[in-house]
N, C-alpha and C positions, 0 to 999 in steps of 0.2 A: 577267548582269548587274546591278548594284548600282541602287538607286533613284536614287542621286545622279546616275550617269552616265547614265540615262536622262532624267533632267530636264536636265541640261547640253546633251545632245545636243539636247532639245526647245527649248530656250532660244536655241540657235543661230539659229533662224529665227522665233521667236514674237514676237508684236508686245505681248501685254499678259497680265496675271493677273485673275482676279477670284476672289473666296469670298464665300459667302452669309453667314458669320458663323458656321456651324454645322458643316455636314460636307460641301459640295459645291466643290472647289476646281477651278477651270479654268486651263489655259495655251491661250491664243487665238493661234492660230497666222496668221490674217491678220485684215486692217482691216475686212472684212465682219462677221466672228465678234465682234471689239471692239467695233465699232458697234452690231451687235444686242445685245449683253451691256449695253452702256451704255443702250440704250433700254429694256430688262427693269429698269433701276433699281438696278444694282448700282454701287455708289460714289455714288450720289446723295446720300446724307446721311439718307435716310429707310430707318431699320434698321440693322442691323448689317454689311452688304454693304460690300465694300471692292472697287476697281478700281484697277488700277495698271498704266501703261504700262511697257514695258520700254527701257532705255536699253542701245543696242547695242554699246557697247565692254565690253570685258573686266569693267570694274570694276561695271557696270550690270547685268550677268548674274549675276554674284556675289552682288549686293544681290537681284535677283529669286530666286534659289536659296534665299539665307537666308530671304526672307519665305516661299516655298512652305514650307520647314522648320518656319517658327513658325507659320504657319497651320495645318499639320497637328498640329504639338503642342498646339493650341488647340482642335482640332477634336473632336466628338463621335464616339463609336465607329463611326458610321455613315459616317464619312470617305472620300473616294476623290479621287485627282487624275486629272483627264482632260484630254487635249489636245481642242480642238474646231477643225475645218478646215472651210472651205467649198468642196467640189469640185463645182462646177455649182450646182444648185439643192438639194441636198441638204446637212445638216449631217454629218459626219462625226466620231464620238467614239471615241479609243480611251485606253484605260487606261494609265497609267502606275502607279498603283496602285488596282487594285478595289476596290470598296467590300467593308468589313470586312476586307481585307487588311492586311500592315503594312508599314512601310518596310523594306527589305533593305539592311543596310549591305555 
C-alpha cells in the first residue's frame, strides 16, 4: 500500500495533525490526543511547531493530506509520520512512515 493510501485511510477518522517543525509528524486520531498535543505547546506560536484541526468533508481531508506531504518535504532526515490513538489509558503509536524511511509512491 502506498503512503498516500495509508494517509487517506487514517484521515477518514483523524481529528488533527501536528508537526514539531523538524521531523515529528503526527496524525491525531481522537480529541484526547489532539488536546494532549496542544497542551504540549504544538501550534502555540512558541517555536516552529504547528497544529491543525482536520475538516471532515472530502476537501478538508484533501487539504490535510497535502499538508502532510508539505511537512514531510520540509522535514529533516529523521522524519516520520505516526498516528496516535488513545486506547484506554495508554497512547498507541502506529507508523505511517517509520523514522528514516521514505515516502512510498
